[in-house]
Backbone as a printed PyTorch tensor [residue, N CA C, xyz], in Angstrom:
tensor([[[-21.5620,  -0.9150, -95.3120],
         [-22.1190,  -0.5100, -94.0420],
         [-21.7840,   0.9560, -93.7880]],

        [[-22.8100,   1.7470, -93.5350],
         [-22.5490,   3.1410, -93.2050],
         [-23.0000,   3.4780, -91.7940]],

        [[-24.0860,   2.8680, -91.3340],
         [-24.5390,   3.1220, -89.9710],
         [-23.5420,   2.5640, -88.9750]],

        [[-23.3390,   3.2610, -87.8530],
         [-22.4870,   2.6620, -86.8230],
         [-23.1430,   1.4060, -86.2520]],

        [[-22.3130,   0.4990, -85.7840],
         [-22.7910,  -0.7070, -85.1130],
         [-22.3220,  -0.6150, -83.6640]],

        [[-23.2730,  -0.7180, -82.7440],
         [-22.9790,  -0.6590, -81.3210],
         [-23.0650,  -2.0660, -80.7500]],

        [[-21.9950,  -2.5110, -80.1170],
         [-21.9820,  -3.8110, -79.4470],
         [-22.2310,  -3.5730, -77.9680]],

        [[-23.2900,  -4.1960, -77.4540],
         [-23.6310,  -4.0580, -76.0380],
         [-23.6110,  -5.4300, -75.3840]],

        [[-23.4290,  -5.4350, -74.0780],
         [-23.4250,  -6.6800, -73.3180],
         [-22.5700,  -6.5170, -72.0810]],

        [[-22.6000,  -7.5180, -71.2200],
         [-21.8470,  -7.4470, -69.9590],
         [-20.3510,  -7.6300, -70.1730]],

        [[-19.5980,  -7.3310, -69.1290],
         [-18.1530,  -7.5880, -69.1660],
         [-17.9270,  -9.0540, -69.5190]],

        [[-16.9570,  -9.3000, -70.3860],
         [-16.6040, -10.6760, -70.7210],
         [-17.3620, -11.2590, -71.8980]],

        [[-18.3020, -10.5140, -72.4720],
         [-19.0770, -11.0740, -73.5880],
         [-18.3160, -10.9880, -74.9100]],

        [[-17.2310, -10.2120, -74.9440],
         [-16.4160, -10.1580, -76.1550],
         [-16.5930,  -8.9100, -77.0000]],

        [[-17.1300,  -7.8480, -76.4340],
         [-17.3860,  -6.6400, -77.2290],
         [-16.1160,  -6.1090, -77.9000]],

        [[-15.0240,  -6.0250, -77.1620],
         [-13.7810,  -5.4980, -77.7310],
         [-13.1650,  -6.4670, -78.7330]],

        [[-13.0940,  -7.7290, -78.3640],
         [-12.4970,  -8.7380, -79.2440],
         [-13.3000,  -8.8910, -80.5310]],

        [[-14.6060,  -9.0700, -80.3920],
         [-15.4800,  -9.2230, -81.5520],
         [-15.5110,  -7.9240, -82.3530]],

        [[-15.5400,  -6.8000, -81.6510],
         [-15.5730,  -5.5050, -82.3260],
         [-14.3940,  -5.2830, -83.2380]],

        [[-13.1990,  -5.6190, -82.7670],
         [-11.9970,  -5.4800, -83.6070],
         [-12.0890,  -6.3630, -84.8510]],

        [[-12.4950,  -7.6160, -84.6460],
         [-12.6130,  -8.5530, -85.7720],
         [-13.7210,  -8.1120, -86.7430]],

        [[-14.8270,  -7.6310, -86.2060],
         [-15.9320,  -7.1780, -87.0380],
         [-15.5230,  -5.9490, -87.8540]],

        [[-14.7700,  -5.0490, -87.2370],
         [-14.2830,  -3.8670, -87.9530],
         [-13.3930,  -4.2770, -89.1210]],

        [[-12.5510,  -5.2770, -88.9050],
         [-11.6980,  -5.7780, -90.0050],
         [-12.5640,  -6.3710, -91.1100]],

        [[-13.5320,  -7.1870, -90.7200],
         [-14.3940,  -7.8550, -91.7000],
         [-15.2300,  -6.8560, -92.5000]],

        [[-15.6450,  -5.7850, -91.8600],
         [-16.4950,  -4.7770, -92.5180],
         [-15.6910,  -3.5960, -93.0560]],

        [[-14.3740,  -3.6570, -92.9060],
         [-13.4920,  -2.5600, -93.3090],
         [-13.9840,  -1.2400, -92.7060]],

        [[-14.1690,  -1.2690, -91.3980],
         [-14.6790,  -0.1200, -90.6640],
         [-13.7000,   0.2890, -89.5810]],

        [[-13.9690,   1.4350, -89.0010],
         [-13.2070,   1.8950, -87.8450],
         [-13.6930,   1.1300, -86.6170]],

        [[-12.8460,   1.0580, -85.6000],
         [-13.2310,   0.4320, -84.3410],
         [-12.9300,   1.3820, -83.1990]],

        [[-13.9020,   1.5250, -82.2850],
         [-13.7100,   2.3380, -81.0900],
         [-14.2610,   1.5780, -79.8940]],

        [[-13.4940,   1.5510, -78.8180],
         [-13.9390,   0.9870, -77.5470],
         [-14.1990,   2.1860, -76.6380]],

        [[-15.4500,   2.3740, -76.2080],
         [-15.7870,   3.5750, -75.4290],
         [-14.9910,   3.6570, -74.1250]],

        [[-14.7670,   2.5210, -73.4630],
         [-13.9970,   2.5510, -72.2110],
         [-12.5690,   3.0350, -72.4630]],

        [[-11.9250,   2.5100, -73.5110],
         [-10.5490,   2.9200, -73.8070],
         [-10.4910,   4.3830, -74.2300]],

        [[-11.4470,   4.8050, -75.0540],
         [-11.4980,   6.1990, -75.5110],
         [-11.6570,   7.1350, -74.3170]],

        [[-12.5870,   6.7960, -73.4300],
         [-12.8550,   7.6220, -72.2560],
         [-11.6090,   7.7300, -71.3730]],

        [[-10.9590,   6.6030, -71.1130],
         [ -9.7670,   6.6080, -70.2580],
         [ -8.6350,   7.4150, -70.8780]],

        [[ -8.4510,   7.2700, -72.1870],
         [ -7.3960,   8.0090, -72.8820],
         [ -7.6470,   9.5120, -72.7960]],

        [[ -8.8890,   9.9170, -73.0490],
         [ -9.2130,  11.3460, -73.0370],
         [ -9.2860,  11.9280, -71.6210]],

        [[ -9.6270,  11.1110, -70.6430],
         [ -9.6940,  11.5860, -69.2530],
         [ -8.3160,  11.5690, -68.5920]],

        [[ -7.4280,  10.7220, -69.1090],
         [ -6.1080,  10.5830, -68.5010],
         [ -6.1330,   9.7990, -67.2000]],

        [[ -7.2340,   9.0740, -66.9740],
         [ -7.3870,   8.2750, -65.7570],
         [ -8.1000,   6.9740, -66.1080]],

        [[ -7.8950,   5.9510, -65.2830],
         [ -8.6230,   4.7040, -65.4620],
         [-10.0610,   4.9000, -65.0040]],

        [[-10.9200,   3.9810, -65.4030],
         [-12.3160,   4.0380, -64.9600],
         [-12.3720,   3.9490, -63.4380]],

        [[-11.5780,   3.0570, -62.8710],
         [-11.5500,   2.9090, -61.4100],
         [-11.1740,   4.2300, -60.7420]],

        [[-10.1900,   4.9460, -61.2980],
         [ -9.7790,   6.2330, -60.7220],
         [-10.8840,   7.2820, -60.8540]],

        [[-11.5570,   7.3120, -62.0020],
         [-12.6510,   8.2700, -62.2040],
         [-13.7590,   8.0060, -61.1940]],

        [[-14.1370,   6.7410, -61.0630],
         [-15.2160,   6.3830, -60.1300],
         [-14.8130,   6.7220, -58.6970]],

        [[-13.5620,   6.4250, -58.3440],
         [-13.0980,   6.6960, -56.9780],
         [-13.0910,   8.1940, -56.6750]],

        [[-12.6180,   9.0040, -57.6310],
         [-12.5070,  10.4550, -57.4030],
         [-13.8160,  11.1990, -57.5910]],

        [[-14.6280,  10.7700, -58.5810],
         [-15.7980,  11.5610, -58.9660],
         [-17.1330,  10.8620, -58.7230]],

        [[-17.0970,   9.5470, -58.5260],
         [-18.3280,   8.7930, -58.3040],
         [-18.9020,   8.2250, -59.6020]],

        [[-19.8490,   7.2990, -59.4360],
         [-20.4470,   6.6160, -60.5910],
         [-21.2530,   7.5630, -61.4760]],

        [[-21.9590,   8.5200, -60.8670],
         [-22.7750,   9.4350, -61.6770],
         [-21.9150,  10.2300, -62.6540]],

        [[-20.7930,  10.7110, -62.1760],
         [-19.8790,  11.4630, -63.0380],
         [-19.3300,  10.5650, -64.1460]],

        [[-18.9550,   9.3330, -63.7710],
         [-18.4690,   8.4060, -64.7920],
         [-19.5330,   8.1520, -65.8490]],

        [[-20.7760,   7.9240, -65.4230],
         [-21.8670,   7.6510, -66.3750],
         [-22.1010,   8.8510, -67.2920]],

        [[-21.9570,  10.0650, -66.7790],
         [-22.0830,  11.2660, -67.6250],
         [-20.9650,  11.3050, -68.6650]],

        [[-19.7590,  10.9900, -68.2220],
         [-18.6230,  10.9400, -69.1550],
         [-18.8440,   9.8500, -70.2130]],

        [[-19.4400,   8.7430, -69.7790],
         [-19.7010,   7.6290, -70.6910],
         [-20.6720,   8.0550, -71.8030]],

        [[-21.7160,   8.7920, -71.4310],
         [-22.6770,   9.2840, -72.4270],
         [-22.0030,  10.2520, -73.3890]],

        [[-21.1920,  11.1730, -72.8650],
         [-20.4730,  12.1250, -73.7240],
         [-19.5350,  11.3820, -74.6810]],

        [[-18.9120,  10.3240, -74.1870],
         [-18.0310,   9.5070, -75.0270],
         [-18.8280,   8.8330, -76.1410]],

        [[-19.9770,   8.2630, -75.8010],
         [-20.8270,   7.6070, -76.7990],
         [-21.1620,   8.5830, -77.9220]],

        [[-21.5550,   9.7820, -77.5570],
         [-21.8990,  10.7920, -78.5630],
         [-20.6780,  11.1600, -79.4120]],

        [[-19.5220,  11.2760, -78.7620],
         [-18.3030,  11.6990, -79.4520],
         [-17.7920,  10.6690, -80.4600]],

        [[-17.9470,   9.3880, -80.1640],
         [-17.3640,   8.3550, -81.0320],
         [-18.3300,   7.8400, -82.1010]],

        [[-19.6010,   8.2030, -82.0020],
         [-20.5890,   7.7170, -82.9640],
         [-20.3480,   8.3730, -84.3170]],

        [[-20.0600,   7.5310, -85.3010],
         [-19.7680,   8.0150, -86.6500],
         [-20.1080,   6.9200, -87.6510]],

        [[-20.3580,   7.3010, -88.9070],
         [-20.6360,   6.2860, -89.9240],
         [-19.4730,   5.2930, -90.0410]],

        [[-19.8070,   4.0740, -90.4360],
         [-18.8150,   3.0140, -90.6730],
         [-17.8940,   2.7970, -89.4760]],

        [[-18.4720,   2.8090, -88.2910],
         [-17.7010,   2.5880, -87.0680],
         [-18.3530,   1.4830, -86.2420]],

        [[-17.5200,   0.5870, -85.7530],
         [-17.9590,  -0.4420, -84.8090],
         [-17.6110,   0.0890, -83.4280]],

        [[-18.6190,   0.1980, -82.5500],
         [-18.4150,   0.7690, -81.2230],
         [-18.6520,  -0.3020, -80.1580]],

        [[-17.5810,  -0.6570, -79.4440],
         [-17.6960,  -1.5530, -78.2930],
         [-17.9960,  -0.6740, -77.0980]],

        [[-19.1510,  -0.8870, -76.4680],
         [-19.5730,  -0.0280, -75.3710],
         [-19.2230,  -0.6420, -74.0220]],

        [[-19.2330,   0.1850, -72.9910],
         [-19.0690,  -0.3080, -71.6350],
         [-20.3090,  -1.0880, -71.2320]],

        [[-20.1520,  -2.0510, -70.3590],
         [-21.2600,  -2.9190, -69.9620],
         [-22.4570,  -2.1970, -69.3860]],

        [[-22.2340,  -1.0470, -68.7460],
         [-23.3290,  -0.3290, -68.1070],
         [-23.9090,   0.8090, -68.9340]],

        [[-23.4650,   0.9480, -70.1650],
         [-23.9300,   2.0740, -70.9810],
         [-25.4460,   2.0530, -71.1840]],

        [[-26.0310,   0.8680, -71.1150],
         [-27.4710,   0.7150, -71.3410],
         [-28.2990,   1.1300, -70.1260]],

        [[-27.6570,   1.4720, -69.0210],
         [-28.3960,   1.8720, -67.8240],
         [-29.1440,   3.1930, -68.0360]],

        [[-28.6340,   4.0500, -68.9040],
         [-29.2880,   5.3300, -69.1840],
         [-30.2650,   5.1730, -70.3480]],

        [[-31.5210,   5.5660, -70.1230],
         [-32.5240,   5.5380, -71.1920],
         [-32.0110,   6.2700, -72.4270]],

        [[-31.3880,   7.4300, -72.1850],
         [-30.8790,   8.2380, -73.2900],
         [-29.9210,   7.4390, -74.1700]],

        [[-28.9980,   6.7050, -73.5500],
         [-28.0030,   5.9450, -74.3140],
         [-28.6590,   4.8480, -75.1460]],

        [[-29.6340,   4.1530, -74.5550],
         [-30.3190,   3.0820, -75.2950],
         [-31.0290,   3.6660, -76.5180]],

        [[-31.7360,   4.7510, -76.3190],
         [-32.4680,   5.3810, -77.4160],
         [-31.5040,   5.9530, -78.4610]],

        [[-30.4470,   6.5980, -78.0090],
         [-29.4450,   7.1810, -78.9000],
         [-28.8610,   6.1120, -79.8310]],

        [[-28.4440,   4.9870, -79.2550],
         [-27.8370,   3.9220, -80.0630],
         [-28.8450,   3.3450, -81.0580]],

        [[-30.0720,   3.1140, -80.6080],
         [-31.1040,   2.5510, -81.5050],
         [-31.3900,   3.4920, -82.6690]],

        [[-31.3990,   4.7850, -82.4040],
         [-31.7160,   5.7610, -83.4520],
         [-30.5490,   6.0190, -84.3870]],

        [[-29.3310,   5.9590, -83.8650],
         [-28.1520,   6.3370, -84.6570],
         [-27.4980,   5.1800, -85.3960]],

        [[-27.8350,   3.9410, -85.0300],
         [-27.1540,   2.8230, -85.6660],
         [-27.8520,   1.5110, -85.4250]],

        [[-27.0840,   0.4300, -85.5090],
         [-27.5770,  -0.9220, -85.2810],
         [-26.9620,  -1.4110, -83.9730]],

        [[-27.8210,  -1.8690, -83.0710],
         [-27.3570,  -2.3220, -81.7600],
         [-27.4070,  -3.8500, -81.7140]],

        [[-26.2720,  -4.4380, -81.3720],
         [-26.1650,  -5.8930, -81.2780],
         [-25.7890,  -6.2690, -79.8500]],

        [[-26.6400,  -7.0860, -79.2330],
         [-26.4020,  -7.5780, -77.8840],
         [-25.6400,  -8.8840, -77.9820]],

        [[-24.4160,  -8.8900, -77.4700],
         [-23.6020, -10.0930, -77.4170],
         [-23.9630, -10.8210, -76.1270]],

        [[-24.8120, -11.8060, -76.2580],
         [-25.3960, -12.5180, -75.1340],
         [-24.6100, -13.8010, -74.8480]],

        [[-24.2700, -14.0110, -73.5970],
         [-23.5500, -15.2370, -73.2100],
         [-23.9860, -15.6300, -71.8080]],

        [[-23.9560, -16.9390, -71.5070],
         [-24.3310, -17.3850, -70.1640],
         [-23.3130, -16.9400, -69.1120]],

        [[-23.7820, -16.8480, -67.8790],
         [-22.9380, -16.4190, -66.7640],
         [-21.6510, -17.2390, -66.6980]],

        [[-21.7520, -18.5490, -66.8840],
         [-20.5590, -19.4010, -66.7770],
         [-19.4890, -18.9950, -67.7940]],

        [[-19.8890, -18.6500, -69.0020],
         [-18.9400, -18.2150, -70.0420],
         [-18.3140, -16.8870, -69.6580]],

        [[-19.1360, -15.9620, -69.1840],
         [-18.6370, -14.6390, -68.7960],
         [-17.6220, -14.7540, -67.6630]],

        [[-17.9480, -15.5470, -66.6420],
         [-17.0530, -15.7210, -65.4960],
         [-15.7430, -16.3560, -65.9460]],

        [[-15.8270, -17.3850, -66.7720],
         [-14.6330, -18.0710, -67.2710],
         [-13.7100, -17.0930, -67.9960]],

        [[-14.2830, -16.2350, -68.8440],
         [-13.4870, -15.2580, -69.5940],
         [-12.8960, -14.1970, -68.6720]],

        [[-13.6830, -13.7100, -67.7340],
         [-13.1860, -12.6730, -66.8280],
         [-12.0720, -13.2020, -65.9310]],

        [[-12.1760, -14.4640, -65.5250],
         [-11.1230, -15.0620, -64.6970],
         [ -9.8660, -15.3470, -65.5220]],

        [[-10.0440, -15.6710, -66.7980],
         [ -8.8980, -15.9650, -67.6600],
         [ -8.1560, -14.6840, -68.0590]],

        [[ -8.8960, -13.5800, -68.1910],
         [ -8.2990, -12.3150, -68.6250],
         [ -8.7280, -11.1810, -67.6990]],

        [[ -8.2510, -11.2050, -66.4550],
         [ -8.6580, -10.1430, -65.5180],
         [ -8.0960,  -8.7940, -65.9690]],

        [[ -8.9310,  -7.7760, -65.9020],
         [ -8.4970,  -6.4320, -66.2670],
         [ -8.3860,  -5.6170, -64.9930]],

        [[ -7.3170,  -5.8680, -64.2750],
         [ -7.1200,  -5.2240, -62.9710],
         [ -7.1410,  -3.7070, -63.1230]],

        [[ -7.9760,  -3.0760, -62.3550],
         [ -8.0550,  -1.6150, -62.3920],
         [ -8.9090,  -1.0830, -63.5190]],

        [[ -9.3050,  -1.9350, -64.4240],
         [-10.1190,  -1.5020, -65.5570],
         [-11.4890,  -1.0470, -65.0860]],

        [[-12.1390,  -1.8620, -64.3100],
         [-13.4680,  -1.5410, -63.7960],
         [-13.5280,  -1.9190, -62.3300]],

        [[-13.9960,  -1.0150, -61.5000],
         [-14.1750,  -1.3940, -60.0960],
         [-15.3300,  -2.3780, -59.9670]],

        [[-15.2890,  -3.1730, -58.9230],
         [-16.3800,  -4.1030, -58.6790],
         [-17.6740,  -3.3160, -58.4990]],

        [[-18.7580,  -3.8670, -58.9940],
         [-20.0480,  -3.1920, -58.8760],
         [-20.7660,  -3.5670, -57.5840]],

        [[-20.4500,  -4.7520, -57.0640],
         [-21.1720,  -5.2380, -55.8870],
         [-20.2570,  -5.5840, -54.7190]],

        [[-18.9530,  -5.7310, -54.9670],
         [-18.0260,  -6.1410, -53.9270],
         [-18.0850,  -7.6370, -53.6470]],

        [[-18.8480,  -8.3760, -54.4420],
         [-19.0200,  -9.8190, -54.2420],
         [-18.0470, -10.5910, -55.1380]],

        [[-17.9040, -11.9070, -54.9050],
         [-17.0770, -12.7280, -55.7870],
         [-17.5750, -12.6100, -57.2320]],

        [[-16.6650, -12.7810, -58.1740],
         [-16.9530, -12.5210, -59.5890],
         [-18.1780, -13.2790, -60.1070]],

        [[-18.3350, -14.5580, -59.7420],
         [-19.4790, -15.3200, -60.2600],
         [-20.8050, -14.7600, -59.7550]],

        [[-20.8320, -14.3640, -58.4770],
         [-22.0590, -13.7690, -57.9240],
         [-22.3380, -12.4230, -58.5740]],

        [[-21.2860, -11.6130, -58.7190],
         [-21.4580, -10.2820, -59.3050],
         [-21.9680, -10.3830, -60.7420]],

        [[-21.3510, -11.2330, -61.5380],
         [-21.7620, -11.3790, -62.9390],
         [-23.2180, -11.8310, -63.0120]],

        [[-23.5820, -12.7900, -62.1910],
         [-24.9510, -13.3030, -62.1800],
         [-25.9500, -12.2080, -61.8140]],

        [[-25.6520, -11.4470, -60.7630],
         [-26.5500, -10.3810, -60.3150],
         [-26.6560,  -9.2570, -61.3380]],

        [[-25.5040,  -8.8190, -61.8620],
         [-25.4940,  -7.7080, -62.8090],
         [-26.2200,  -8.1030, -64.1010]],

        [[-25.9850,  -9.3210, -64.5670],
         [-26.6640,  -9.7700, -65.7840],
         [-28.1720,  -9.8610, -65.5570]],

        [[-28.5750, -10.3420, -64.3970],
         [-30.0080, -10.4300, -64.0830],
         [-30.6530,  -9.0430, -64.1130]],

        [[-29.9260,  -8.0320, -63.6270],
         [-30.4430,  -6.6580, -63.6160],
         [-30.4600,  -6.0340, -65.0040]],

        [[-29.4760,  -6.3780, -65.8380],
         [-29.2930,  -5.6540, -67.1010],
         [-29.7810,  -6.3660, -68.3570]],

        [[-30.0170,  -7.6690, -68.2890],
         [-30.3710,  -8.4270, -69.4950],
         [-31.5470,  -7.7930, -70.2430]],

        [[-32.5950,  -7.4180, -69.5350],
         [-33.7700,  -6.8140, -70.1860],
         [-33.4100,  -5.4920, -70.8600]],

        [[-32.4910,  -4.7340, -70.2690],
         [-32.0720,  -3.4610, -70.8730],
         [-31.2440,  -3.6950, -72.1320]],

        [[-30.3620,  -4.6960, -72.0920],
         [-29.5970,  -5.0410, -73.3000],
         [-30.5580,  -5.4230, -74.4230]],

        [[-31.5510,  -6.2410, -74.0850],
         [-32.5190,  -6.6930, -75.0890],
         [-33.3800,  -5.5360, -75.6050]],

        [[-33.7360,  -4.6300, -74.7130],
         [-34.5220,  -3.4600, -75.1210],
         [-33.7350,  -2.5860, -76.1060]],

        [[-32.4550,  -2.4380, -75.8660],
         [-31.6160,  -1.5990, -76.7180],
         [-31.3160,  -2.2600, -78.0630]],

        [[-31.2800,  -3.5830, -78.0870],
         [-30.7570,  -4.3180, -79.2450],
         [-31.7420,  -4.4400, -80.4040]],

        [[-31.1880,  -4.3060, -81.5890],
         [-31.9030,  -4.6650, -82.8080],
         [-31.7480,  -6.1690, -83.0490]],

        [[-30.5910,  -6.7120, -82.6320],
         [-30.2880,  -8.1350, -82.8240],
         [-29.5970,  -8.6760, -81.5780]],

        [[-29.9400,  -9.9060, -81.2040],
         [-29.2820, -10.6030, -80.1030],
         [-28.4850, -11.7500, -80.7130]],

        [[-27.1940, -11.8020, -80.3890],
         [-26.2960, -12.7960, -80.9660],
         [-25.6610, -13.6130, -79.8440]],

        [[-25.5790, -14.9230, -80.0350],
         [-24.9330, -15.8120, -79.0730],
         [-23.4310, -15.5560, -79.0940]],

        [[-22.9200, -15.0170, -77.9960],
         [-21.5050, -14.6660, -77.9230],
         [-20.6720, -15.7160, -77.2070]],

        [[-21.2520, -16.9020, -76.9750],
         [-20.4880, -17.9370, -76.2750],
         [-19.5820, -18.7150, -77.2300]],

        [[-19.7120, -18.4570, -78.5150],
         [-18.8830, -19.1240, -79.5230],
         [-17.5410, -18.3990, -79.6590]],

        [[-16.7130, -18.8650, -80.5940],
         [-15.4270, -18.2130, -80.8300],
         [-15.6670, -16.8460, -81.4780]],

        [[-14.7200, -15.9140, -81.3230],
         [-14.8810, -14.5990, -81.9430],
         [-15.1720, -14.6790, -83.4550]],

        [[-14.4870, -15.5700, -84.1630],
         [-14.7300, -15.7130, -85.6070],
         [-16.1700, -16.1300, -85.8940]],

        [[-16.6690, -17.0730, -85.1080],
         [-18.0520, -17.5270, -85.3020],
         [-19.0430, -16.4100, -85.0020]],

        [[-18.7710, -15.6410, -83.9510],
         [-19.6590, -14.5360, -83.5780],
         [-19.6580, -13.4810, -84.6890]],

        [[-18.4790, -13.1440, -85.2030],
         [-18.3780, -12.1610, -86.2900],
         [-19.1370, -12.6520, -87.5160]],

        [[-18.9480, -13.9100, -87.8760],
         [-19.6650, -14.4630, -89.0440],
         [-21.1720, -14.3900, -88.8420]],

        [[-21.6280, -14.6840, -87.6400],
         [-23.0550, -14.6070, -87.3240],
         [-23.5570, -13.1680, -87.4770]],

        [[-22.8090, -12.2050, -86.9370],
         [-23.2020, -10.7960, -87.0350],
         [-23.2620, -10.3570, -88.4930]],

        [[-22.2520, -10.7000, -89.2690],
         [-22.2270, -10.3200, -90.6900],
         [-23.4510, -10.8930, -91.4010]],

        [[-23.7930, -12.1360, -91.1030],
         [-24.9760, -12.7660, -91.7020],
         [-26.2460, -12.0440, -91.2870]],

        [[-26.3810, -11.7470, -90.0050],
         [-27.5580, -11.0420, -89.4840],
         [-27.6990,  -9.6770, -90.1620]],

        [[-26.5980,  -8.9580, -90.2870],
         [-26.6420,  -7.6400, -90.9200],
         [-27.0100,  -7.7260, -92.3990]],

        [[-26.4580,  -8.7170, -93.0530],
         [-26.7730,  -8.9220, -94.4850],
         [-28.2600,  -9.2270, -94.6700]],

        [[-28.7970, -10.1110, -93.8330],
         [-30.2140, -10.4640, -93.9140],
         [-31.1070,  -9.2700, -93.5850]],

        [[-30.6980,  -8.4770, -92.6100],
         [-31.4980,  -7.3020, -92.2310],
         [-31.5430,  -6.2880, -93.3660]],

        [[-30.4290,  -6.1300, -94.0830],
         [-30.3860,  -5.1980, -95.2110],
         [-31.2410,  -5.6840, -96.3780]],

        [[-31.2840,  -7.0140, -96.5270],
         [-32.0210,  -7.6000, -97.6490],
         [-33.5400,  -7.5250, -97.4420]],

        [[-33.9630,  -7.4480, -96.1910],
         [-35.4210,  -7.4710, -95.9420],
         [-36.0460,  -6.0960, -95.9850]]])
């Protein structure tokens, strides 16, 4: 694998977990755009949004996407990276985009089991199940538009990685 692989999807779909495992399986580098951005900014996403606003954060997110895109790299993206037309087109042109798709109930269960306090501010101010449902309804079409492949992410990380490896192998063979 030489093209970068971009994992897209909502919070809780497993982009970071699956991305790490996929990088091991493909003997590739792994980068999480949210972690990279926070490390280089010296602030959490919540702090950036609070001080500079969402537009500034989204600009930083695009700059991060460009900075981390490299051959043989698995890139776990932030859930909202697909909101910008530029980002969707950039990922499609520069690599392979995989949408880790999971039902709202799975996403909520994972987010409640592993809350990332301060990681991301609430997008709607509503309870987590309502927010996840609303955000997914708004973004699902954008994830699908960006994706070369849609993978069921409701399974275990190992199963999801095996599915992705199979999908990539089949795509290369055709």
